[in-house]
MARZA-778056 format. One record per residue (C-alpha): x, y, z; residue in three letters; chain; residue number from 1. Coordinates in pm, whole numbers, padded with zeros to 5 digits. Each point is the difference from the previous one (the first is absolute). Last residue first. Layout:
N
NODE     px     py     pz rest kette  nr
NODE      X      Y      Z  ALA     A NUM
...
END
This chain:
356
NODE     px     py     pz rest kette  nr
NODE  02775 -02843  02690  ALA     A 356
NODE -00197  00319  00003  GLN     A 355
NODE  00125  00086 -00338  ALA     A 354
NODE -00060 -00360 -00127  ARG     A 353
NODE -00365  00022  00101  ALA     A 352
NODE -00053  00327 -00174  TYR     A 351
NODE  00148 -00126 -00328  ASP     A 350
NODE -00207 -00339  00040  ARG     A 349
NODE -00332  00200  00010  GLU     A 348
NODE  00142  00239 -00311  VAL     A 347
NODE  00069 -00323 -00180  ALA     A 346
NODE -00372 -00132  00099  GLU     A 345
NODE -00199  00302 -00131  PHE     A 344
NODE  00240  00030 -00296  LEU     A 343
NODE -00088 -00385 -00110  ALA     A 342
NODE -00380  00088  00129  ARG     A 341
NODE  00013  00308 -00237  ILE     A 340
NODE  00143 -00202 -00323  ASN     A 339
NODE -00338 -00125 -00136  ALA     A 338
NODE -00145  00344  00010  GLY     A 337
NODE  00327  00159 -00172  GLY     A 336
NODE -00130  00360  00016  PHE     A 335
NODE -00221  00021 -00338  GLY     A 334
NODE  00030  00164 -00309  ARG     A 333
NODE  00254 -00176 -00183  ALA     A 332
NODE  00090  00133 -00329  GLU     A 331
NODE  00326 -00102  00074  GLN     A 330
NODE  00064  00148  00311  ARG     A 329
NODE  00356  00006  00176  GLN     A 328
NODE -00035  00038  00380  ILE     A 327
NODE  00249  00055  00262  VAL     A 326
NODE -00142  00028  00381  GLU     A 325
NODE  00158  00208  00263  PHE     A 324
NODE  00009 -00015  00394  PHE     A 323
NODE -00146  00202  00281  LEU     A 322
NODE  00011 -00185  00314  THR     A 321
NODE  00282 -00192  00179  GLN     A 320
NODE  00022  00270  00266  ARG     A 319
NODE  00360  00167 -00075  SER     A 318
NODE -00124 -00063 -00395  HIS     A 317
NODE  00176 -00206 -00264  SER     A 316
NODE -00287 -00216 -00030  SER     A 315
NODE  00065 -00312 -00219  ARG     A 314
NODE -00095  00096 -00369  THR     A 313
NODE -00247 -00135 -00207  PHE     A 312
NODE -00017 -00166 -00354  THR     A 311
NODE -00276  00065 -00285  GLN     A 310
NODE -00056 -00150 -00334  LEU     A 309
NODE -00375  00069 -00161  LEU     A 308
NODE -00095 -00158 -00310  THR     A 307
NODE -00282  00103 -00249  GLY     A 306
NODE -00396  00130 -00048  TRP     A 305
NODE -00199 -00293  00158  LYS     A 304
NODE  00232 -00038  00293  ASP     A 303
NODE  00342 -00167  00035  ARG     A 302
NODE  00235 -00020  00289  ASP     A 301
NODE  00363 -00032  00045  VAL     A 300
NODE  00257  00011  00298  LEU     A 299
NODE  00359  00124 -00018  ILE     A 298
NODE  00206 -00157  00290  GLY     A 297
NODE  00359  00097 -00191  LEU     A 296
NODE  00125 -00371 -00091  GLU     A 295
NODE -00363 -00134 -00059  ARG     A 294
NODE -00086  00307 -00247  LEU     A 293
NODE  00326 -00050 -00130  PRO     A 292
NODE -00083 -00361 -00046  GLU     A 291
NODE -00310  00019 -00162  LEU     A 290
NODE  00075  00117 -00359  ASP     A 289
NODE -00246  00192 -00173  PHE     A 288
NODE -00311 -00091 -00190  ALA     A 287
NODE -00202 -00226  00296  LEU     A 286
NODE -00193 -00329 -00116  THR     A 285
NODE -00289 -00026  00253  GLY     A 284
NODE -00084  00252  00301  LEU     A 283
NODE -00050 -00255  00268  ARG     A 282
NODE  00209 -00305 -00142  SER     A 281
NODE  00252  00252 -00108  GLU     A 280
NODE  00028  00128  00329  LEU     A 279
NODE  00011 -00295  00240  ARG     A 278
NODE  00331 -00110  00008  GLU     A 277
NODE  00089  00368  00045  TYR     A 276
NODE -00221  00079  00337  TYR     A 275
NODE  00173 -00328  00108  ALA     A 274
NODE  00337  00167 -00005  PRO     A 273
NODE -00135  00215  00325  PRO     A 272
NODE  00043  00371 -00060  ILE     A 271
NODE  00276  00225  00185  GLU     A 270
NODE -00087  00359  00037  LEU     A 269
NODE  00281  00194 -00138  PHE     A 268
NODE  00290  00185  00174  SER     A 267
NODE  00102  00335 -00154  LEU     A 266
NODE  00304  00163 -00117  GLY     A 265
NODE  00179 -00180 -00271  GLN     A 264
NODE -00344 -00169 -00008  ARG     A 263
NODE -00116  00312 -00180  LEU     A 262
NODE  00177 -00082 -00345  GLN     A 261
NODE -00158 -00360 -00048  SER     A 260
NODE -00318  00147  00101  VAL     A 259
NODE  00005  00241 -00266  CYS     A 258
NODE  00173 -00256 -00285  GLY     A 257
NODE -00259 -00261  00059  VAL     A 256
NODE -00323  00267  00079  ILE     A 255
NODE  00054  00147 -00329  ASP     A 254
NODE -00253  00274 -00088  PRO     A 253
NODE -00031  00082  00370  THR     A 252
NODE -00246  00129  00236  LEU     A 251
NODE  00066  00078  00364  PHE     A 250
NODE -00267 -00107  00249  ALA     A 249
NODE  00030  00206  00352  LEU     A 248
NODE -00057 -00264  00282  HIS     A 247
NODE -00172  00045  00391  GLN     A 246
NODE -00160  00333 -00033  VAL     A 245
NODE -00170  00101  00318  GLY     A 244
NODE -00218 -00142  00274  PRO     A 243
NODE  00085  00046  00364  GLY     A 242
NODE  00355  00000  00196  GLY     A 241
NODE  00182 -00139 -00251  ASN     A 240
NODE  00129 -00310  00169  ARG     A 239
NODE -00368 -00100  00128  ARG     A 238
NODE -00138  00110 -00329  LEU     A 237
NODE  00250 -00255 -00182  PHE     A 236
NODE -00045 -00271  00204  GLU     A 235
NODE -00429  00023 -00043  GLY     A 234
NODE  00132 -00030 -00376  ILE     A 233
NODE  00231 -00291  00057  GLN     A 232
NODE -00269 -00181  00200  GLY     A 231
NODE -00277  00133  00183  PRO     A 230
NODE -00119 -00303  00175  ASN     A 229
NODE -00269  00122  00261  GLU     A 228
NODE -00060  00283 -00194  SER     A 227
NODE -00116 -00168 -00304  SER     A 226
NODE  00071  00008 -00366  LEU     A 225
NODE  00236  00264  00030  PRO     A 224
NODE -00037  00295 -00204  GLU     A 223
NODE  00102  00125 -00377  GLN     A 222
NODE -00032  00278 -00242  LEU     A 221
NODE  00132 -00028 -00333  PRO     A 220
NODE  00049  00338 -00101  PHE     A 219
NODE -00011  00134 -00377  CYS     A 218
NODE  00025  00344 -00144  ILE     A 217
NODE  00093 -00016 -00373  ARG     A 216
NODE -00332 -00197 -00070  GLU     A 215
NODE -00135  00327 -00137  SER     A 214
NODE -00319 -00065  00166  LEU     A 213
NODE  00219 -00035  00318  SER     A 212
NODE  00056 -00334  00146  GLN     A 211
NODE -00113 -00196  00303  VAL     A 210
NODE  00125 -00355  00078  VAL     A 209
NODE -00184 -00183  00283  LYS     A 208
NODE  00208 -00259  00206  SER     A 207
NODE -00130 -00224  00286  ASN     A 206
NODE  00298 -00192  00184  MET     A 205
NODE  00109 -00317  00157  GLY     A 204
NODE  00121 -00197  00306  SER     A 203
NODE  00175 -00277  00109  ALA     A 202
NODE -00053 -00296 -00242  ALA     A 201
NODE -00037  00278 -00257  THR     A 200
NODE -00299  00127 -00199  HIS     A 199
NODE -00034  00311 -00221  VAL     A 198
NODE -00291  00194 -00091  VAL     A 197
NODE  00041  00174 -00307  GLU     A 196
NODE -00179  00258 -00178  GLU     A 195
NODE  00033  00263 -00318  HIS     A 194
NODE -00066  00310 -00163  SER     A 193
NODE -00229  00194  00256  GLN     A 192
NODE -00043  00351 -00147  ARG     A 191
NODE  00105  00346  00112  PHE     A 190
NODE -00179  00326 -00036  GLY     A 189
NODE  00158  00165  00304  PHE     A 188
NODE -00248 -00016  00265  VAL     A 187
NODE -00247 -00262 -00074  HIS     A 186
NODE  00245 -00247 -00125  GLU     A 185
NODE  00296  00083  00215  TYR     A 184
NODE -00239 -00016  00294  PHE     A 183
NODE -00146 -00288 -00093  ARG     A 182
NODE  00306 -00215 -00045  VAL     A 181
NODE  00088  00132  00359  THR     A 180
NODE -00303 -00090  00153  ALA     A 179
NODE  00028 -00345 -00133  ASP     A 178
NODE  00309 -00007  00085  LEU     A 177
NODE -00005  00094  00346  THR     A 176
NODE -00076 -00329  00221  GLY     A 175
NODE  00345 -00095  00077  PRO     A 174
NODE  00192  00299 -00014  GLU     A 173
NODE  00187  00103 -00336  LEU     A 172
NODE  00293 -00059 -00172  CYS     A 171
NODE  00044  00189 -00345  ILE     A 170
NODE  00189 -00138 -00309  ALA     A 169
NODE  00107  00299 -00249  LEU     A 168
NODE -00022 -00042 -00379  HIS     A 167
NODE  00203 -00026 -00334  ASP     A 166
NODE  00227  00256  00038  LEU     A 165
NODE  00237  00071 -00281  GLY     A 164
NODE  00295 -00107 -00227  SER     A 163
NODE  00225 -00190  00225  LEU     A 162
NODE  00353 -00091 -00071  PRO     A 161
NODE  00139  00272 -00126  GLU     A 160
NODE  00288  00014 -00263  SER     A 159
NODE  00317  00128 -00055  ASP     A 158
NODE -00055  00214  00311  LEU     A 157
NODE  00018  00382  00071  LEU     A 156
NODE  00050  00142  00358  VAL     A 155
NODE -00120  00364  00022  PRO     A 154
NODE  00258  00227 -00028  ALA     A 153
NODE -00135  00371  00109  GLU     A 152
NODE -00339 -00152  00182  SER     A 151
NODE -00318  00200 -00071  PRO     A 150
NODE -00125  00212  00243  VAL     A 149
NODE -00254 -00094  00252  LEU     A 148
NODE -00202  00227  00239  GLY     A 147
NODE -00306 -00040 -00181  PRO     A 146
NODE -00049 -00330 -00142  PRO     A 145
NODE  00163 -00033 -00373  LEU     A 144
NODE -00241 -00117 -00264  PHE     A 143
NODE  00177 -00136 -00313  ALA     A 142
NODE -00160 -00345 -00045  GLY     A 141
NODE -00306  00133 -00178  VAL     A 140
NODE  00081  00366 -00138  PRO     A 139
NODE -00011  00225  00254  ALA     A 138
NODE -00343  00235  00035  ASP     A 137
NODE -00064 -00150  00338  SER     A 136
NODE -00307 -00134  00173  GLN     A 135
NODE  00113 -00224  00273  ILE     A 134
NODE -00245 -00175  00257  PHE     A 133
NODE  00166 -00148  00325  SER     A 132
NODE -00122 -00324  00112  HIS     A 131
NODE  00060 -00133  00362  VAL     A 130
NODE  00146 -00290  00184  LEU     A 129
NODE -00023  00026  00373  ASP     A 128
NODE -00266 -00256  00048  GLY     A 127
NODE -00193 -00034 -00330  VAL     A 126
NODE -00066  00348 -00195  THR     A 125
NODE  00014  00310  00106  ALA     A 124
NODE -00027  00304 -00225  VAL     A 123
NODE  00249  00246 -00155  THR     A 122
NODE  00005  00306 -00260  ALA     A 121
NODE  00248  00158 -00215  GLN     A 120
NODE -00018  00254 -00305  LEU     A 119
NODE  00238  00075 -00199  MET     A 118
NODE  00167  00301 -00238  ARG     A 117
NODE  00374 -00081 -00115  ARG     A 116
NODE  00292  00137  00214  GLY     A 115
NODE  00199 -00282 -00087  ALA     A 114
NODE -00047 -00161  00383  GLY     A 113
NODE -00336  00027 -00039  ASP     A 112
NODE -00198  00362  00046  LYS     A 111
NODE -00317  00043  00228  GLY     A 110
NODE -00381 -00008 -00017  VAL     A 109
NODE -00130 -00173  00290  VAL     A 108
NODE -00278 -00278  00023  PRO     A 107
NODE -00068 -00079  00300  GLU     A 106
NODE  00175 -00206  00235  ARG     A 105
NODE -00082 -00266  00252  LEU     A 104
NODE -00367 -00082 -00132  PRO     A 103
NODE -00147 -00284  00120  GLN     A 102
NODE -00157 -00211 -00257  ALA     A 101
NODE -00404 -00055 -00017  GLY     A 100
NODE -00157  00052 -00310  ARG     A  99
NODE  00010  00389  00021  GLN     A  98
NODE  00375 -00012  00097  THR     A  97
NODE  00049 -00220 -00298  VAL     A  96
NODE -00163  00228 -00262  HIS     A  95
NODE  00131  00305  00134  GLY     A  94
NODE  00359 -00098 -00011  PHE     A  93
NODE -00046 -00099 -00356  ALA     A  92
NODE -00197  00346 -00108  ALA     A  91
NODE  00297  00190  00152  VAL     A  90
NODE  00260 -00208 -00107  ALA     A  89
NODE -00108 -00017 -00410  ASP     A  88
NODE  00214 -00152 -00258  ALA     A  87
NODE  00090 -00272  00258  THR     A  86
NODE  00311 -00169  00084  ARG     A  85
NODE  00002 -00229  00317  LEU     A  84
NODE  00245 -00004  00291  ALA     A  83
NODE  00050 -00348  00225  ILE     A  82
NODE  00097  00145  00282  ASP     A  81
NODE  00157 -00150  00305  ARG     A  80
NODE  00217 -00295 -00125  VAL     A  79
NODE  00212 -00161  00251  GLY     A  78
NODE  00318  00047  00234  ASP     A  77
NODE -00083 -00098  00361  GLY     A  76
NODE -00361 -00028  00090  HIS     A  75
NODE -00060  00187  00326  ARG     A  74
NODE  00325  00180  00053  GLU     A  73
NODE  00019  00052 -00371  VAL     A  72
NODE -00351  00187 -00025  PHE     A  71
NODE  00085  00262  00268  THR     A  70
NODE  00353  00085 -00170  SER     A  69
NODE -00210  00048 -00325  PRO     A  68
NODE -00262  00182  00183  ALA     A  67
NODE  00228  00223  00207  ASP     A  66
NODE  00040 -00124  00398  GLY     A  65
NODE  00376  00010  00005  ALA     A  64
NODE  00129  00266 -00269  GLU     A  63
NODE  00162 -00087 -00337  LEU     A  62
NODE -00232 -00204 -00162  GLY     A  61
NODE  00138 -00242 -00282  GLN     A  60
NODE -00207 -00003 -00366  THR     A  59
NODE  00065 -00271 -00273  LEU     A  58
NODE -00206  00076 -00315  LEU     A  57
NODE -00014 -00268 -00235  LEU     A  56
NODE -00067  00001 -00367  ARG     A  55
NODE -00104 -00254 -00221  LEU     A  54
NODE -00016  00078 -00384  THR     A  53
NODE  00314 -00180 -00092  GLY     A  52
NODE  00231  00048  00337  GLN     A  51
NODE -00016  00308  00177  GLN     A  50
NODE  00099  00129  00348  LEU     A  49
NODE -00095  00301  00181  LEU     A  48
NODE  00219  00095  00326  VAL     A  47
NODE -00160  00208  00298  SER     A  46
NODE  00118  00142  00300  ARG     A  45
NODE -00255  00163  00224  ARG     A  44
NODE -00047  00297  00264  GLY     A  43
NODE -00062  00259 -00261  VAL     A  42
NODE  00080 -00079 -00341  LEU     A  41
NODE  00132  00326 -00133  GLY     A  40
NODE  00260 -00131 -00201  THR     A  39
NODE  00250  00067  00310  GLU     A  38
NODE -00230 -00182  00252  PRO     A  37
NODE  00012 -00314 -00238  GLY     A  36
NODE -00084 -00111 -00361  GLY     A  35
NODE  00108 -00265 -00251  GLN     A  34
NODE -00049 -00062 -00358  ALA     A  33
NODE  00056 -00318 -00282  VAL     A  32
NODE  00201 -00231  00203  ARG     A  31
NODE -00040 -00325 -00218  ARG     A  30
NODE -00128 -00327  00084  PHE     A  29
NODE  00203 -00307 -00040  GLY     A  28
NODE -00192 -00211  00275  LEU     A  27
NODE  00299 -00117  00201  ASN     A  26
NODE  00251  00312 -00011  GLY     A  25
NODE -00302  00255 -00068  THR     A  24
NODE -00245 -00123  00218  TYR     A  23
NODE  00231 -00083  00305  PHE     A  22
NODE  00228  00351 -00056  GLY     A  21
NODE -00382  00200 -00013  SER     A  20
NODE -00074 -00137  00321  ALA     A  19
NODE  00353  00041  00184  THR     A  18
NODE  00006  00350 -00104  SER     A  17
NODE -00381  00054  00069  VAL     A  16
NODE  00065 -00113  00390  ASP     A  15
NODE -00314 -00114  00183  ALA     A  14
NODE -00218 -00027 -00301  VAL     A  13
NODE -00327  00108 -00103  PHE     A  12
NODE -00071 -00159 -00339  LEU     A  11
NODE -00197  00205 -00251  GLU     A  10
NODE -00164 -00110 -00324  VAL     A   9
NODE  00012  00167 -00301  TYR     A   8
NODE -00249  00159 -00263  GLU     A   7
NODE -00211 -00300 -00003  ILE     A   6
NODE -00238 -00023 -00280  ASP     A   5
NODE -00369  00106 -00144  ASP     A   4
NODE -00176  00131  00283  PHE     A   3
NODE -00299  00227 -00014  TYR     A   2
NODE -00291 -00295 -00151  MET     A   1
END
């Protein structure tokens, strides 16, 4: 209705230098802008990273008790703001607040980091997660948040392993999934596109996916099947101090090459050999070599549109919460429904391994 795409994802972090080093050194992002008190960014220090069409804004609070510092104390480093691009921030803000969204910042006219006219507004969503609405005269992919200036010497890589953002998965408290789906449908004009129920021997989850009409804004929402046996979703909620973004899914045009490169700095979840032994009996003959997928722990699924390849990192977070997915879509529109149980169990094994 009003929202076409994600302008950027902002993470509040304890140390912006350390965090930006992690994303540039291990995930191939390049630093495109930065800001702090010396550039007019009051009480904060931020770095804007980019890779393909994906932009991450990392922000550190400089004073105890400010919003970034309070967020990090409660949750650790994590996603605070999924900023949405809109052609009319005033109309979008009016629409969503009239339909029940809690306003945090009314539309304000200002200038972005390059001096171009912009409007920005912010509303609350789930837990401490917010959505800012960004209306800007900047071309797509060129918006600079206020107070940031372009990097003097951005790091340029020979090749970027990632091309964009596919989705952000959000963990919810038990019993809140349906209400959250209705919130995004009624307030933001999104639609539910997928639904999965996962059972394991010890736990499980309910999951529903909401998407913008453009399909470029996509949130898989997930809750534990029960509060008695909350499983890995409940473990995330406990460690995170409530609901929040569990993982970011990054698109790549070449998942084998991408994961081979990322494994130099990141650890990935282990997939049992039996998964690959059953793969062709489940999907039929595959038009690619299975051996690299087996070696790299890459999962495969098909829907009526095409084939999906995906894999997941182990969490490098101090609380073992936030992690990343790498996904290659060969026309597929789903989310690896047949792989979700394998992922769910792999995350549970990883939590158990970390506690051992």
